[in-house]
N, C-alpha and C positions, 0 to 999 in steps of 0.2 A: 172279648176273650181275656181271661186273666193270665198272668205270667208267673210261672213257677220255676225256680231254679233248684236243682238238686246238686249238692256238693258232697263229694266223698271219693273213696278210693276205688279199686277194681270191683269191690262188691257193689258199690253204687252203679258202676257201669253195667253190672250184670242185671240189676233189678230196674234200671231206668226205663227200658222199653216197655215192661209190663206196667209200670206206673204211668208212663205217657199214654198208653192205650186206655188205661182205666179212667184217665182224666180228660180224654180227648173231647168230651162234650162241653167242658167248661174252661179248660186251661191249655195254654201252650207250655209244655214242659221241656226245659233245656238244662244243660249242664256242660261243664268243660269237656272237651273231647278226650282228654287224658284223665287218669286217676289223679286225685288232688293230694295224695300222699298224707303227710302229717300236718298238724296244726300250724307249724311254722311256715310251711309252704302255702297253706290257705291264707295266712296273714299276708304273705308276700304278694299274693295274687288277688286279694280280696277286692281291691278297687275295680279291676277289670272283670273278674268272674261274677261279682255280685252287685257292687254299689252302682256302677254305671249302667246296669241292666234294668233298673227301676222295677224290681219284682214285686208281686203281691204277696208271695210266700217264698221263703227260703227254707229248705230242708237240708240239714247238715248231719253228716255221718263221718266222724273222724276219730280214730283211736288205734286201729291196727298198726299203722306205721309208727305211731308214737310209742307203742309198747314193745316194739322190737328191740332186742339186745343189739348193742353196737358191735360187740365181738362175742362169738360163741364161747361160753364158759366163763365169761367175765361179767361182773355186776355192772349195771347201768343201762337204762333204756335210751333209745335215740332221743326222745324228749322226756326228761325227768318229770316226775309227777307234779311238782310245784310249778314248773315251767308250763306243763300242759294245762294246769288249772288257770294260770295267768293268760295263756294263749286263748283258751276258751272264753274267758271273760272279755278279752280284747276283741275277739271276733264278734261276739254277741253285742257288745256295746257299740262297736263301730257300725254294725248293720242297723241297729236301732237309731243311732244318731244321724245316719246319712241316707236312710231309706224309710219308706212307710210300710215296709214288709212285715208281715207276721212271720215269726221264726219258730221252727221246729228243730229241736236237737234230738237226734236218734242215738240211743245207746249202742255201743259197739257189740256186734254179734259174737257168740262164743267161738272158741277154738276147740277142736277135738285134739287135745295135746299129743297123745301118742302118735296119731296119724300125721299131725302137723310136723312133729320133730323128725319122723322118718322121712317125710318129704323134703324137709330142709337139709337133712344130712345128705340125701341123694343129690340135691341141687347145689350143695355148698353154701347154703344160706345160714342165717343166724338162728339162735334159739329164743325161747320166751320164758319169762317168769310166769307160771300158770295163774298166779293171783293178780297180775297187773291189770287185766281187763276189768275185773270187779272194782279195783281201787280207782282206776281212771274213770270208769262209768260213774262211780259215786261222786268223784270230784267234779265232773262235768255237770251232773245234776244239781250239785250244791251251788254251782255258779249260775246255772240257768234259772232255777226256781225263783230267786229274789228279783230277777229281771222280768218275770212274767213270761218266760219262754216255755212253750209247750214241749214236753218230753214224749218222744215216740219210743217206747220200750222194746226195741227190736231184739235186744238180748233175751228178754223174757219171752217174747213171741217165739223165737227159735227154740229156747229151752223147753217151753211147754209143748210145742209141736213135735219135738224130738230131733236133735241134731243129726242123728243117723238117718232119719227119714228125709231131711232137707239138704244135707251138706254133701259136698264132693269128697271123694276119698283122700284128697290132699289135706283135709282137716281144717281148712280155712274158708274155702270158697263153697259155692252151692251148685246143686244140680239145676237143670232147666226148670224143673218143677219147684225147686226151692227158691230160685230167683223170681219165678212167677208169683209165689206166695208172698215173698217180701215186697215185690212191687205193688201188689194189691193192698198190702197192709200200709205201705207208704202212701198210696193214693187215698186210702180212707182217712189217714191223719191229715193230709193236705186238704181234702174235701171239707173236713170239719173246720179247718182254719179259714178256708175261703167262705164258708157259711157265716162265720163270725165277722168276717171283713165286709160282708155285703151291706 
């Protein structure tokens, strides 16, 4: 049985059961019990979450926490773009150096900005620069490609299926059907990598 690790925030927690079910015939799918937040937190826990687990495939989804504003109404994301890019590079190169795993980097899924902002205002949360996700996805892909890391374009998958069909009214998360669709898409990407690793 192959070993697959899924890394990511609450969205990963949402699609992990569907991915695990779709891969049950060929892989044991695990991931941290908690959401992994931003790339700095992934780096902090990379040794225990990934490297010591001896995975065959690692699927990573990180960007929503990185692109959050520190303070509503002020410029500056939690993880600035250049630091994000450096963090992605360090994550990917460390996994390559210390494991035999095939790596998949998933692009960050869209936000429905008006709904998201209304939700955050009600909850006392922070705002977003609506263009950040596109810029951060581009930066992550630019780091992943030269390293031979496979890209799972989850952002494009959601955009083509229709965010309003898949996403929760909070503008960031997904409905049960949306998580099921994401999980099956993640499983397809993982299955392709496992076939290459065979």
